[in-house]
C-alpha distance (Angstrom), angle and dihedral (degrees) to the residues before:
residue distance angle dihedral
M1 . . .
H2 3.80 . .
L3 3.78 120.5 .
T4 3.78 115.6 -139.5
T5 3.77 122.4 -141.9
S6 3.78 90.0 -107.4
S7 3.82 92.9 53.1
V8 3.80 91.2 48.7
D9 3.81 90.6 49.2
A10 3.80 90.6 48.6
A11 3.80 90.5 50.4
R12 3.81 91.1 50.6
R13 3.82 91.7 50.0
R14 3.81 90.4 48.5
Q15 3.79 90.9 49.3
A16 3.81 91.9 49.3
S17 3.81 92.1 50.1
L18 3.79 91.5 47.3
A19 3.81 90.9 52.4
E20 3.81 88.1 65.9
V21 3.83 94.6 56.3
A22 3.81 108.9 23.6
L23 3.79 144.5 55.3
V24 3.78 129.4 -158.7
R25 3.81 108.2 -130.6
V26 3.78 135.7 -179.4
N27 3.82 95.8 -164.6
P28 3.82 128.8 105.6
I29 3.79 120.7 -81.7
Q30 3.79 125.1 -141.1
L31 3.81 114.4 -127.4
S32 3.80 95.2 166.5
Q33 3.79 140.6 -19.8
Y34 3.83 89.5 -77.8
S35 3.81 101.7 32.7
E36 3.81 125.1 75.2
P37 3.81 108.7 155.0
E38 3.78 118.8 -173.5
P39 3.82 109.5 -135.3
D40 3.77 118.3 -169.0
I41 3.80 91.0 -122.0
A42 3.79 131.8 9.5
V43 3.79 125.3 -175.3
V44 3.80 105.7 -153.5
R45 3.79 138.7 175.9
I46 3.79 113.5 -92.2
D47 3.81 110.3 -102.3
S48 3.80 120.9 -157.1
R49 3.83 89.3 -140.2
K50 3.82 89.0 53.5
Y51 3.81 92.5 -133.8
I52 3.81 90.7 -75.5
D53 3.81 96.1 152.0
R54 3.81 102.9 22.8
H55 3.79 144.9 26.1
S56 3.78 126.4 -107.4
A57 3.80 114.4 -75.1
P58 3.82 126.4 -142.7
N59 3.83 93.7 -100.5
K60 3.83 89.1 57.4
I61 3.82 97.3 49.7
F62 3.82 122.6 98.3
L63 3.82 100.0 171.8
L64 3.80 139.2 3.0
S65 3.78 127.0 -163.5
I66 3.77 125.2 -167.3
L67 3.78 118.4 -179.0
A68 3.78 120.0 -157.7
Y69 3.75 133.5 -167.7
L70 3.79 115.6 -148.2
S71 3.74 120.4 -159.9
R72 3.80 128.9 -172.6
F73 3.80 97.1 -151.0
């Protein structure tokens, strides 16, 4: 797949606009009182309190990424 100049420019603009509203985190997220999974990467809404006393909640999460290694041993 070849990226055109316009698609690269669009990606850069999207990245710049995302930088104003989101953070990339590698900390746990809080889905409920009893559930705090640890995704490899979470893109979350910027919080003025910087998540000092809590983890990101579902309504603050844009994207989660969990990488897995599968072995056949």
